All heavy atoms as an XYZ file, in Angstrom:
853
protein
N     -90.966     72.782     19.835
C     -89.921     71.836     19.518
C     -90.284     71.025     18.293
O     -89.464     70.794     17.409
C     -89.660     70.939     20.732
C     -88.635     69.899     20.528
S     -87.013     70.678     20.367
C     -85.983     69.264     20.337
N     -91.568     70.570     18.240
C     -92.018     69.777     17.103
C     -91.961     70.598     15.821
O     -91.536     70.076     14.772
C     -93.448     69.311     17.360
C     -93.729     67.909     16.944
C     -95.175     67.565     17.144
C     -95.288     66.363     18.087
N     -96.649     65.878     18.145
N     -92.360     71.874     15.873
C     -92.327     72.743     14.691
C     -90.887     72.928     14.219
O     -90.613     72.896     13.013
C     -92.934     74.100     15.006
C     -94.442     74.129     14.934
C     -94.923     75.544     15.086
C     -96.422     75.587     14.974
N     -96.932     76.932     15.120
N     -89.982     73.134     15.122
C     -88.575     73.325     14.763
C     -88.011     72.072     14.112
O     -87.315     72.140     13.095
C     -87.732     73.672     16.006
O     -88.275     74.848     16.610
C     -86.278     73.918     15.645
N     -88.344     70.914     14.650
C     -87.870     69.653     14.087
C     -88.418     69.436     12.687
O     -87.695     69.119     11.755
C     -88.262     68.494     15.002
C     -87.830     67.158     14.484
C     -86.484     66.785     14.513
C     -88.770     66.284     13.946
C     -86.118     65.554     14.036
C     -88.363     65.069     13.443
C     -87.040     64.682     13.484
N     -89.733     69.666     12.507
C     -90.356     69.501     11.216
C     -89.816     70.487     10.185
O     -89.576     70.149      9.031
C     -91.877     69.628     11.315
C     -92.576     68.459     12.029
C     -94.072     68.763     12.193
C     -92.377     67.150     11.306
N     -89.588     71.721     10.634
C     -89.021     72.729      9.738
C     -87.597     72.341      9.309
O     -87.225     72.445      8.147
C     -88.990     74.106     10.409
O     -90.313     74.454     10.781
C     -88.421     75.170      9.486
N     -86.817     71.829     10.236
C     -85.459     71.372      9.937
C     -85.467     70.205      8.947
O     -84.693     70.187      7.980
C     -84.719     70.924     11.193
O     -84.600     72.015     12.073
N     -86.367     69.274      9.125
C     -86.487     68.111      8.213
C     -86.892     68.602      6.821
O     -86.324     68.177      5.816
C     -87.513     67.094      8.735
C     -87.000     66.439     10.026
C     -87.819     66.032      7.710
C     -85.726     65.622      9.831
N     -87.853     69.526      6.750
C     -88.300     70.059      5.465
C     -87.160     70.781      4.755
O     -86.970     70.589      3.560
C     -89.475     71.004      5.674
C     -90.064     71.637      4.418
C     -90.567     70.576      3.456
C     -91.195     72.595      4.779
N     -86.388     71.552      5.491
C     -85.240     72.258      4.890
C     -84.211     71.271      4.359
O     -83.673     71.456      3.268
C     -84.601     73.197      5.911
S     -85.600     74.682      6.238
N     -83.958     70.195      5.091
C     -82.999     69.190      4.638
C     -83.510     68.500      3.366
O     -82.729     68.251      2.445
C     -82.748     68.157      5.730
C     -81.859     68.612      6.873
C     -81.824     67.560      7.982
C     -80.455     68.894      6.388
N     -84.781     68.204      3.328
C     -85.358     67.570      2.131
C     -85.263     68.501      0.939
O     -84.826     68.081     -0.146
C     -86.813     67.121      2.398
C     -86.842     65.962      3.394
C     -87.503     66.747      1.095
C     -88.228     65.611      3.891
N     -85.649     69.756      1.108
C     -85.585     70.717      0.020
C     -84.145     70.937     -0.448
O     -83.877     70.979     -1.632
C     -86.210     72.062      0.427
C     -87.720     72.049      0.563
C     -88.202     73.397      1.095
C     -88.389     71.717     -0.737
N     -83.193     71.038      0.488
C     -81.791     71.205      0.116
C     -81.313     69.984     -0.672
O     -80.605     70.093     -1.657
C     -80.922     71.415      1.361
C     -79.466     71.538      1.014
C     -78.982     72.722      0.444
C     -78.591     70.501      1.229
C     -77.653     72.847      0.108
C     -77.257     70.623      0.906
C     -76.787     71.786      0.355
N     -81.709     68.815     -0.239
C     -81.349     67.573     -0.930
C     -81.877     67.552     -2.355
O     -81.184     67.167     -3.270
C     -81.878     66.383     -0.142
O     -81.689     65.192     -0.861
N     -83.104     67.987     -2.540
C     -83.684     68.024     -3.891
C     -82.980     69.052     -4.760
O     -82.685     68.793     -5.920
C     -85.218     68.331     -3.797
C     -85.789     68.629     -5.170
C     -85.949     67.172     -3.150
N     -82.699     70.227     -4.222
C     -82.044     71.268     -4.987
C     -80.628     70.894     -5.352
O     -80.108     71.342     -6.367
C     -82.050     72.582     -4.240
C     -83.379     73.275     -4.279
C     -84.264     73.281     -5.304
C     -83.958     74.062     -3.239
N     -85.371     74.027     -4.974
C     -85.213     74.505     -3.718
C     -83.561     74.429     -1.966
C     -86.053     75.324     -2.968
C     -84.394     75.228     -1.243
C     -85.625     75.668     -1.723
N     -79.944     70.111     -4.535
C     -78.548     69.797     -4.808
C     -78.383     68.562     -5.698
O     -77.263     68.217     -6.051
C     -77.790     69.611     -3.483
O     -78.272     68.475     -2.806
N     -79.474     67.920     -6.051
C     -79.404     66.772     -6.940
C     -79.035     67.203     -8.346
O     -79.558     68.191     -8.844
C     -80.734     66.013     -6.959
C     -81.134     65.399     -5.643
C     -80.164     64.322     -5.216
O     -79.744     63.486     -6.017
N     -79.802     64.359     -3.964
N     -78.159     66.448     -9.008
C     -77.820     66.790    -10.391
C     -79.050     66.642    -11.296
O     -79.936     65.839    -11.037
C     -76.773     65.763    -10.769
C     -76.288     65.182     -9.505
C     -77.385     65.346     -8.503
N     -79.099     67.461    -12.329
C     -80.152     67.360    -13.327
C     -79.517     67.115    -14.685
O     -78.360     67.465    -14.895
C     -81.030     68.639    -13.364
C     -80.166     69.865    -13.637
C     -81.806     68.798    -12.068
C     -80.956     71.137    -13.890
N     -80.239     66.501    -15.573
C     -79.755     66.278    -16.913
C     -80.026     67.512    -17.767
O     -81.143     68.000    -17.808
C     -80.402     65.053    -17.558
C     -79.927     63.776    -16.933
O     -78.816     63.704    -16.426
N     -80.753     62.746    -16.966
N     -78.961     67.990    -18.408
C     -79.052     69.147    -19.301
C     -78.595     68.708    -20.662
O     -77.516     68.116    -20.807
C     -78.188     70.322    -18.789
C     -78.193     71.469    -19.796
C     -78.648     70.779    -17.435
N     -79.401     68.976    -21.681
C     -79.026     68.613    -23.063
C     -78.645     69.872    -23.810
O     -79.432     70.828    -23.888
C     -80.181     67.900    -23.767
O     -80.501     66.712    -23.044
C     -79.811     67.517    -25.169
N     -77.445     69.880    -24.363
C     -76.971     70.946    -25.224
C     -77.243     70.503    -26.657
O     -76.840     69.419    -27.062
C     -75.465     71.178    -25.043
C     -75.112     71.722    -23.697
C     -74.728     70.870    -22.682
C     -75.141     73.074    -23.451
C     -74.377     71.349    -21.421
C     -74.796     73.580    -22.192
C     -74.422     72.725    -21.173
N     -77.921     71.358    -27.454
C     -78.246     71.045    -28.850
C     -77.855     72.216    -29.724
O     -78.105     73.379    -29.353
C     -79.727     70.793    -29.031
C     -80.227     69.520    -28.521
C     -81.686     69.300    -28.952
N     -82.186     68.063    -28.397
C     -82.990     67.965    -27.354
N     -83.423     69.030    -26.759
N     -83.353     66.784    -26.912
N     -77.314     71.901    -30.883
C     -77.036     72.947    -31.866
C     -77.390     72.419    -33.258
O     -77.100     71.275    -33.598
C     -75.578     73.425    -31.808
C     -74.601     72.296    -32.103
C     -75.321     74.613    -32.723
N     -78.090     73.249    -34.019
C     -78.502     72.893    -35.375
C     -77.383     73.292    -36.332
O     -77.090     74.465    -36.510
C     -79.786     73.626    -35.734
C     -80.367     73.235    -37.083
O     -79.683     72.566    -37.875
O     -81.522     73.606    -37.329
N     -76.786     72.311    -36.971
C     -75.646     72.554    -37.885
C     -76.098     72.514    -39.350
O     -75.251     72.430    -40.242
C     -74.535     71.525    -37.619
C     -73.940     71.654    -36.243
S     -73.159     73.263    -35.909
C     -71.701     73.133    -36.947
N     -77.424     72.594    -39.613
C     -77.912     72.702    -40.986
C     -77.285     73.936    -41.622
O     -77.176     74.977    -40.990
C     -79.451     72.806    -40.991
O     -79.995     71.689    -40.296
C     -80.002     72.852    -42.403
N     -76.881     73.803    -42.855
C     -76.249     74.875    -43.648
C     -74.833     75.201    -43.168
O     -74.298     76.237    -43.525
C     -77.108     76.150    -43.667
C     -78.532     75.906    -44.064
C     -79.570     76.143    -43.167
C     -78.845     75.395    -45.307
C     -80.892     75.911    -43.518
C     -80.172     75.144    -45.670
C     -81.180     75.393    -44.775
O     -82.473     75.165    -45.124
N     -74.247     74.349    -42.320
C     -72.880     74.538    -41.860
C     -72.025     73.407    -42.395
O     -72.482     72.277    -42.510
C     -72.811     74.555    -40.319
C     -73.630     75.623    -39.671
C     -73.176     77.025    -40.017
O     -71.998     77.317    -39.987
N     -74.103     77.889    -40.364
N     -70.782     73.677    -42.657
C     -69.825     72.623    -42.983
C     -69.265     72.124    -41.664
O     -68.478     72.827    -41.014
C     -68.697     73.153    -43.885
C     -69.192     73.503    -45.264
O     -70.028     72.823    -45.822
N     -68.662     74.602    -45.813
N     -69.667     70.928    -41.273
C     -69.232     70.377    -39.999
C     -67.781     69.944    -40.090
O     -67.381     69.275    -41.042
C     -70.127     69.203    -39.572
C     -69.615     68.546    -38.295
C     -71.566     69.680    -39.368
N     -66.987     70.332    -39.117
C     -65.581     70.001    -39.068
C     -65.397     68.497    -39.009
O     -66.154     67.797    -38.346
C     -64.943     70.645    -37.839
O     -63.641     70.117    -37.607
N     -64.347     67.958    -39.670
C     -64.049     66.546    -39.514
C     -63.682     66.167    -38.074
O     -63.688     64.982    -37.696
C     -62.870     66.307    -40.473
C     -62.415     67.619    -40.950
C     -63.462     68.623    -40.586
N     -63.360     67.190    -37.266
C     -63.034     66.966    -35.833
C     -64.273     66.957    -34.979
O     -64.184     66.804    -33.758
C     -62.049     68.023    -35.353
C     -60.744     67.925    -36.052
O     -60.207     66.848    -36.273
N     -60.198     69.072    -36.460
N     -65.459     67.124    -35.591
C     -66.706     67.036    -34.851
C     -67.180     68.369    -34.313
O     -66.589     69.414    -34.536
N     -68.275     68.314    -33.586
C     -68.900     69.481    -32.946
C     -68.761     69.277    -31.454
O     -69.018     68.196    -30.939
C     -70.378     69.616    -33.386
C     -71.027     70.814    -32.692
C     -70.495     69.728    -34.901
N     -68.391     70.329    -30.737
C     -68.173     70.262    -29.310
C     -68.844     71.414    -28.608
O     -69.237     72.397    -29.239
C     -66.659     70.298    -29.012
C     -65.928     69.123    -29.551
N     -65.569     69.017    -30.887
C     -65.465     68.029    -28.951
C     -64.924     67.864    -31.079
N     -64.837     67.236    -29.912
N     -68.938     71.317    -27.302
C     -69.401     72.418    -26.457
C     -68.396     72.519    -25.299
O     -67.901     71.515    -24.805
C     -70.850     72.194    -25.952
C     -70.970     70.982    -25.077
C     -71.367     73.440    -25.213
N     -68.052     73.750    -24.947
C     -67.151     73.985    -23.810
C     -67.801     75.027    -22.915
O     -68.531     75.892    -23.382
C     -65.797     74.478    -24.310
N     -67.532     74.931    -21.624
C     -68.078     75.904    -20.711
C     -67.649     75.646    -19.270
O     -66.844     74.775    -19.000
N     -68.247     76.429    -18.390
C     -67.889     76.294    -16.973
C     -68.682     75.188    -16.254
O     -68.655     75.097    -15.046
C     -68.029     77.628    -16.259
C     -69.464     78.132    -16.196
O     -70.373     77.618    -16.832
N     -69.657     79.196    -15.436
N     -69.325     74.329    -17.018
C     -70.041     73.172    -16.476
C     -69.206     71.880    -16.562
O     -69.544     70.886    -15.949
C     -71.330     72.933    -17.260
C     -71.079     72.488    -18.675
C     -70.991     71.147    -18.981
C     -70.897     73.442    -19.680
C     -70.705     70.751    -20.291
C     -70.619     73.033    -20.969
C     -70.521     71.695    -21.270
N     -68.127     71.900    -17.325
C     -67.433     70.683    -17.707
C     -66.831     69.916    -16.528
O     -66.997     68.706    -16.455
C     -66.354     70.957    -18.769
C     -66.967     71.245    -20.120
C     -65.930     71.622    -21.149
O     -65.290     72.673    -21.063
N     -65.748     70.762    -22.144
N     -66.158     70.600    -15.612
C     -65.562     69.834    -14.500
C     -66.653     69.237    -13.610
O     -66.527     68.106    -13.133
C     -64.561     70.676    -13.690
C     -65.175     71.866    -12.975
O     -66.334     72.228    -13.281
O     -64.498     72.430    -12.098
N     -67.748     69.960    -13.431
C     -68.869     69.445    -12.637
C     -69.527     68.237    -13.295
O     -70.003     67.341    -12.613
C     -69.914     70.575    -12.448
O     -69.276     71.718    -11.888
C     -71.032     70.122    -11.549
N     -69.473     68.191    -14.645
C     -70.077     67.095    -15.392
C     -69.148     65.901    -15.532
O     -69.509     64.903    -16.131
C     -70.495     67.583    -16.780
N     -67.944     66.007    -14.978
C     -67.031     64.857    -14.989
C     -65.900     64.951    -16.008
O     -65.138     63.995    -16.166
N     -65.759     66.084    -16.681
C     -64.627     66.277    -17.610
C     -63.454     66.811    -16.831
O     -63.576     67.275    -15.710
C     -65.045     67.188    -18.744
C     -66.164     66.610    -19.582
C     -67.485     66.924    -19.327
C     -65.881     65.715    -20.603
C     -68.517     66.376    -20.063
C     -66.904     65.157    -21.362
C     -68.220     65.496    -21.090
N     -62.274     66.778    -17.422
C     -61.022     67.124    -16.724
C     -60.989     68.545    -16.210
O     -60.477     68.785    -15.132
C     -59.858     66.881    -17.652
N     -61.551     69.462    -16.952
C     -61.471     70.867    -16.591
C     -62.538     71.659    -17.347
O     -63.116     71.162    -18.299
C     -60.078     71.417    -16.951
O     -59.935     72.743    -16.538
N     -62.762     72.885    -16.944
C     -63.702     73.767    -17.627
C     -63.066     74.379    -18.874
O     -61.838     74.528    -18.945
C     -64.159     74.884    -16.712
C     -65.122     74.401    -15.665
O     -65.844     73.421    -15.845
N     -65.162     75.057    -14.527
N     -63.896     74.736    -19.808
C     -63.523     75.444    -21.031
C     -62.521     74.671    -21.879
O     -61.652     75.257    -22.520
C     -63.041     76.864    -20.715
C     -64.132     77.683    -20.125
C     -64.263     78.030    -18.786
C     -65.257     78.235    -20.797
N     -65.399     78.775    -18.625
C     -66.035     78.921    -19.833
C     -65.704     78.233    -22.125
C     -67.215     79.570    -20.151
C     -66.889     78.884    -22.449
C     -67.607     79.545    -21.458
N     -62.610     73.347    -21.895
C     -61.779     72.528    -22.788
C     -62.519     72.356    -24.100
O     -63.552     71.686    -24.156
C     -61.499     71.159    -22.154
C     -60.589     71.167    -20.952
C     -60.461     69.744    -20.389
C     -59.231     71.723    -21.311
N     -62.017     72.915    -25.208
C     -62.792     72.937    -26.447
C     -63.006     71.588    -27.113
O     -63.980     71.429    -27.836
C     -61.955     73.851    -27.367
C     -60.589     73.788    -26.807
C     -60.743     73.595    -25.336
N     -62.153     70.588    -26.871
C     -62.313     69.285    -27.531
C     -62.798     68.177    -26.620
O     -62.811     67.022    -27.023
N     -63.233     68.509    -25.417
C     -63.543     67.470    -24.434
C     -64.997     66.970    -24.508
O     -65.249     65.791    -24.298
C     -63.270     67.983    -23.021
N     -65.947     67.842    -24.809
C     -67.367     67.472    -24.753
C     -67.935     67.390    -26.178
O     -68.291     68.412    -26.767
C     -68.178     68.455    -23.874
O     -67.499     68.649    -22.634
C     -69.573     67.958    -23.618
N     -68.021     66.201    -26.689
C     -68.434     65.949    -28.066
C     -69.954     65.906    -28.183
O     -70.623     65.285    -27.362
C     -67.862     64.612    -28.587
C     -68.295     64.347    -30.020
C     -66.374     64.556    -28.436
N     -70.504     66.571    -29.196
C     -71.916     66.481    -29.525
C     -72.051     65.532    -30.701
O     -71.177     65.475    -31.565
C     -72.475     67.851    -29.916
C     -72.731     68.829    -28.767
C     -71.466     69.492    -28.306
C     -73.745     69.860    -29.169
N     -73.128     64.777    -30.733
C     -73.335     63.789    -31.826
C     -74.690     64.033    -32.489
O     -75.629     64.516    -31.872
C     -73.223     62.336    -31.314
C     -71.830     62.021    -30.821
C     -74.253     62.046    -30.258
N     -74.744     63.670    -33.765
C     -75.980     63.699    -34.542
C     -76.408     62.249    -34.711
O     -76.149     61.635    -35.720
C     -75.718     64.379    -35.892
C     -76.973     64.383    -36.784
O     -78.052     64.033    -36.309
O     -76.814     64.720    -37.969
N     -77.072     61.719    -33.706
C     -77.385     60.289    -33.702
C     -78.490     59.886    -34.675
O     -78.603     58.723    -35.011
C     -77.756     59.845    -32.276
O     -78.854     60.601    -31.820
N     -79.309     60.839    -35.139
C     -80.397     60.470    -36.046
C     -80.320     61.209    -37.395
O     -81.321     61.312    -38.087
C     -81.761     60.672    -35.376
C     -81.911     62.067    -34.813
O     -81.072     62.922    -35.015
N     -83.005     62.278    -34.119
N     -79.122     61.691    -37.741
C     -78.892     62.327    -39.053
C     -79.842     63.469    -39.394
O     -80.348     63.548    -40.495
C     -78.901     61.286    -40.164
C     -77.784     60.289    -40.007
O     -76.643     60.680    -39.716
N     -78.083     59.011    -40.174
N     -80.093     64.341    -38.425
C     -80.960     65.495    -38.643
C     -80.165     66.820    -38.657
O     -80.776     67.887    -38.724
C     -82.015     65.601    -37.526
O     -81.349     65.723    -36.280
C     -82.935     64.388    -37.538
N     -78.865     66.734    -38.542
C     -77.978     67.898    -38.437
C     -78.140     68.618    -37.092
O     -77.669     69.732    -36.921
C     -78.162     68.885    -39.587
C     -77.681     68.297    -40.889
O     -76.624     67.672    -40.946
N     -78.469     68.483    -41.941
N     -78.842     68.008    -36.152
C     -78.921     68.513    -34.781
C     -77.939     67.692    -33.949
O     -78.101     66.497    -33.771
C     -80.356     68.342    -34.189
C     -81.409     68.953    -35.129
C     -80.423     68.931    -32.778
C     -81.392     70.443    -35.245
N     -76.916     68.387    -33.479
C     -75.879     67.719    -32.672
C     -76.202     67.970    -31.197
O     -76.609     69.084    -30.844
C     -74.497     68.279    -33.025
C     -74.013     67.808    -34.361
C     -74.521     68.308    -35.554
C     -73.028     66.815    -34.448
C     -74.089     67.860    -36.787
C     -72.578     66.361    -35.677
C     -73.114     66.886    -36.823
O     -72.684     66.430    -38.067
N     -76.028     66.948    -30.355
C     -76.397     67.118    -28.976
C     -75.575     66.241    -28.045
O     -74.970     65.252    -28.470
C     -77.887     66.823    -28.782
C     -78.296     65.400    -29.075
C     -79.799     65.206    -28.942
O     -80.567     66.208    -28.953
O     -80.208     64.054    -28.792
N     -75.566     66.644    -26.784
C     -74.973     65.867    -25.708
C     -75.761     66.173    -24.451
O     -76.223     67.313    -24.269
C     -73.465     66.185    -25.511
C     -73.235     67.601    -25.041
C     -72.831     65.175    -24.555
N     -75.947     65.181    -23.603
C     -76.636     65.365    -22.319
C     -75.627     65.135    -21.199
O     -74.890     64.141    -21.222
C     -77.818     64.405    -22.167
O     -78.734     64.667    -23.246
C     -78.540     64.596    -20.853
N     -75.564     66.063    -20.265
C     -74.676     65.964    -19.125
C     -75.503     66.094    -17.860
O     -76.577     66.685    -17.852
C     -73.551     67.002    -19.154
C     -72.665     66.832    -20.365
C     -74.107     68.433    -19.106
N     -74.989     65.573    -16.766
C     -75.640     65.654    -15.464
C     -74.859     66.655    -14.608
O     -73.677     66.429    -14.300
C     -75.660     64.270    -14.806
O     -76.329     64.345    -13.581
N     -75.522     67.762    -14.259
C     -74.870     68.817    -13.476
C     -75.854     69.357    -12.438
O     -77.070     69.247    -12.604
C     -74.389     69.975    -14.377
C     -75.510     70.521    -15.274
C     -73.194     69.544    -15.214
C     -75.116     71.690    -16.159
N     -75.333     69.929    -11.364
C     -76.229     70.549    -10.389
C     -76.958     71.762    -10.963
O     -76.448     72.410    -11.877
C     -75.289     70.993     -9.254
C     -74.002     70.279     -9.492
C     -73.938     69.982    -10.945
N     -78.105     72.037    -10.446
C     -78.862     73.207    -10.865
C     -78.013     74.453    -10.633
O     -77.284     74.536     -9.645
C     -80.154     73.291    -10.057
O     -80.882     74.432    -10.412
N     -78.048     75.377    -11.564
C     -77.260     76.587    -11.421
C     -77.207     77.376    -12.722
O     -77.932     77.053    -13.680
N     -76.346     78.348    -12.768
C     -76.156     79.174    -13.944
C     -74.797     78.843    -14.549
O     -73.786     78.836    -13.847
C     -76.200     80.664    -13.575
O     -77.457     80.943    -12.956
C     -76.025     81.543    -14.786
N     -74.796     78.537    -15.841
C     -73.576     78.139    -16.538
C     -73.412     78.921    -17.819
O     -74.376     79.401    -18.401
C     -73.620     76.636    -16.863
C     -73.697     75.773    -15.646
C     -74.917     75.301    -15.189
C     -72.555     75.408    -14.954
C     -75.007     74.498    -14.056
C     -72.620     74.608    -13.835
C     -73.839     74.159    -13.388
O     -73.921     73.368    -12.278
N     -72.158     79.038    -18.276
C     -71.833     79.658    -19.542
C     -71.244     78.591    -20.439
O     -70.545     77.684    -19.957
C     -70.818     80.774    -19.350
C     -71.302     81.897    -18.467
C     -70.198     82.876    -18.132
O     -69.235     82.993    -18.842
N     -70.348     83.591    -17.039
N     -71.491     78.706    -21.737
C     -70.977     77.708    -22.672
C     -70.884     78.301    -24.061
O     -71.487     79.330    -24.356
C     -71.842     76.457    -22.694
C     -73.258     76.720    -23.144
C     -73.615     76.597    -24.473
C     -74.241     77.140    -22.238
C     -74.888     76.853    -24.914
C     -75.516     77.383    -22.664
C     -75.854     77.266    -23.988
O     -77.123     77.521    -24.418
N     -70.101     77.640    -24.925
C     -70.002     77.996    -26.330
C     -69.920     76.718    -27.144
O     -69.280     75.752    -26.742
C     -68.721     78.822    -26.602
C     -68.802     80.245    -26.115
C     -67.581     81.022    -26.539
C     -67.920     81.785    -27.806
N     -66.854     82.692    -28.207
N     -70.561     76.738    -28.326
C     -70.436     75.619    -29.248
C     -69.216     75.819    -30.131
O     -68.872     76.976    -30.451
C     -71.701     75.510    -30.131
C     -72.919     75.128    -29.363
C     -73.936     76.021    -29.125
C     -73.048     73.817    -28.854
C     -75.067     75.660    -28.414
C     -74.169     73.458    -28.145
C     -75.171     74.366    -27.917
N     -68.576     74.721    -30.505
C     -67.356     74.794    -31.299
C     -67.495     73.814    -32.483
O     -67.762     72.640    -32.289
C     -66.120     74.401    -30.446
C     -66.064     75.293    -29.213
C     -64.840     74.467    -31.280
C     -65.376     74.660    -28.065
N     -67.327     74.339    -33.687
C     -67.363     73.522    -34.892
C     -65.927     73.041    -35.118
O     -65.168     73.613    -35.888
C     -67.887     74.313    -36.089
C     -68.093     73.441    -37.306
O     -67.965     72.235    -37.271
N     -68.444     74.067    -38.401
N     -65.558     72.013    -34.431
C     -64.190     71.509    -34.397
C     -63.842     71.178    -32.971
O     -64.711     70.968    -32.126
N     -62.534     71.170    -32.676
C     -62.126     70.835    -31.323
C     -61.082     71.788    -30.736
O     -60.379     71.432    -29.788
C     -61.661     69.386    -31.227
C     -60.495     69.124    -32.161
O     -60.020     70.010    -32.863
N     -60.006     67.909    -32.168
N     -60.956     72.977    -31.336
C     -60.018     73.984    -30.820
C     -60.652     75.359    -30.854
O     -61.568     75.615    -31.613
C     -58.692     74.009    -31.674
C     -57.936     72.716    -31.532
C     -58.986     74.312    -33.132
N     -60.128     76.231    -29.989
C     -60.607     77.628    -29.996
C     -60.254     78.251    -31.341
O     -59.267     77.919    -31.954
C     -59.990     78.425    -28.856
C     -60.464     77.971    -27.522
C     -59.729     77.461    -26.520
C     -61.817     77.959    -27.053
N     -60.525     77.117    -25.450
C     -61.819     77.423    -25.757
C     -63.031     78.340    -27.597
C     -62.981     77.282    -25.006
C     -64.193     78.193    -26.857
C     -64.138     77.676    -25.574
N     -61.067     79.150    -31.761
C     -60.949     79.772    -33.094
C     -62.043     79.249    -33.999
O     -62.381     79.879    -34.987
N     -62.595     78.099    -33.638
C     -63.732     77.551    -34.377
C     -65.002     77.655    -33.551
O     -65.997     77.036    -33.884
C     -63.487     76.060    -34.709
C     -62.297     75.898    -35.633
O     -62.119     76.673    -36.551
N     -61.507     74.882    -35.404
N     -64.974     78.446    -32.488
C     -66.148     78.594    -31.625
C     -67.107     79.620    -32.254
O     -66.723     80.416    -33.089
C     -65.770     78.989    -30.203
C     -64.758     80.135    -30.171
O     -63.712     80.030    -30.829
O     -65.033     81.132    -29.480
N     -68.341     79.555    -31.809
C     -69.381     80.430    -32.336
C     -69.130     81.873    -31.916
O     -68.542     82.157    -30.869
C     -70.752     80.002    -31.842
C     -70.907     80.127    -30.329
C     -72.282     79.716    -29.853
O     -73.253     79.876    -30.603
O     -72.372     79.234    -28.721
N     -69.560     82.792    -32.747
C     -69.573     84.215    -32.386
C     -70.966     84.538    -31.896
O     -71.949     84.378    -32.612
C     -69.262     85.079    -33.605
O     -67.954     84.820    -34.071
N     -71.050     84.953    -30.649
C     -72.326     85.235    -30.009
C     -72.659     86.713    -30.227
O     -71.832     87.558    -29.935
C     -72.287     84.876    -28.512
C     -73.620     85.201    -27.847
C     -71.907     83.452    -28.317
N     -73.842     87.022    -30.752
C     -74.225     88.418    -30.910
C     -74.168     89.157    -29.564
O     -74.489     88.558    -28.519
C     -75.660     88.368    -31.420
C     -75.819     87.000    -31.983
C     -74.906     86.115    -31.208
N     -73.755     90.393    -29.570
C     -73.595     91.140    -28.343
C     -74.877     91.158    -27.498
O     -74.834     91.083    -26.277
C     -73.165     92.575    -28.629
C     -72.797     93.370    -27.399
C     -72.229     94.723    -27.747
O     -72.267     95.147    -28.895
N     -71.739     95.420    -26.751
N     -76.022     91.213    -28.153
C     -77.286     91.273    -27.419
C     -77.581     89.972    -26.661
O     -78.384     89.953    -25.740
C     -78.446     91.574    -28.375
O     -78.547     90.550    -29.337
N     -76.915     88.860    -27.053
C     -77.128     87.576    -26.407
C     -75.956     87.174    -25.538
O     -76.026     86.162    -24.851
C     -77.321     86.488    -27.454
S     -78.770     86.723    -28.480
N     -74.881     87.933    -25.601
C     -73.644     87.530    -24.905
C     -73.657     87.833    -23.423
O     -74.577     88.435    -22.870
N     -72.603     87.355    -22.789
C     -72.407     87.541    -21.355
C     -70.999     88.034    -21.165
O     -70.058     87.368    -21.518
C     -72.625     86.204    -20.643
C     -72.563     86.310    -19.144
C     -73.722     86.530    -18.444
C     -71.381     86.164    -18.470
C     -73.697     86.618    -17.050
C     -71.320     86.252    -17.095
C     -72.480     86.496    -16.387
N     -70.876     89.248    -20.643
C     -69.550     89.828    -20.476
C     -68.882     89.239    -19.244
O     -69.476     89.139    -18.172
C     -69.665     91.334    -20.351
C     -68.324     92.015    -20.431
C     -68.476     93.530    -20.573
O     -69.615     94.024    -20.795
O     -67.461     94.210    -20.479
N     -67.612     88.816    -19.404
C     -66.868     88.250    -18.322
C     -65.759     89.206    -17.911
O     -65.009     89.684    -18.759
C     -66.237     86.891    -18.716
C     -65.419     86.328    -17.581
C     -67.332     85.914    -19.124
N     -65.688     89.528    -16.663
C     -64.641     90.399    -16.136
C     -63.622     89.552    -15.402
O     -63.985     88.758    -14.546
C     -65.243     91.444    -15.189
C     -66.233     92.362    -15.862
C     -67.588     92.119    -15.772
C     -65.794     93.433    -16.614
C     -68.510     92.935    -16.383
C     -66.724     94.278    -17.250
C     -68.070     94.028    -17.136
N     -62.355     89.713    -15.738
C     -61.303     88.957    -15.061
C     -60.568     89.808    -14.070
O     -60.334     90.925    -14.195
C     -60.321     88.399    -16.075
C     -60.954     87.389    -16.992
N     -61.163     86.093    -16.614
C     -61.433     87.503    -18.247
C     -61.731     85.431    -17.616
N     -61.907     86.283    -18.624
């Protein structure tokens, strides 16, 4: 009985730790790029979990270059998991990055 109770408590503690949100920082180096006057953004399937209105909204998650290094970034708090995302030089689709096939992730609908 004691072993079962201790095992149950350990499982609850581990589940609690795993389900805690973690801070994830998205960074993109915009050196040698003409940055859009609409800013740099990231969109993906993490956005609703991070508190944005919906996933894959191209103008919702703004990255900033706070120290003038041409590195744009944003930190969001999301649960541990696997996410997909794209950087956007602007705030609409059509200005998103082209990912090389060797680095891409095929999505089946």
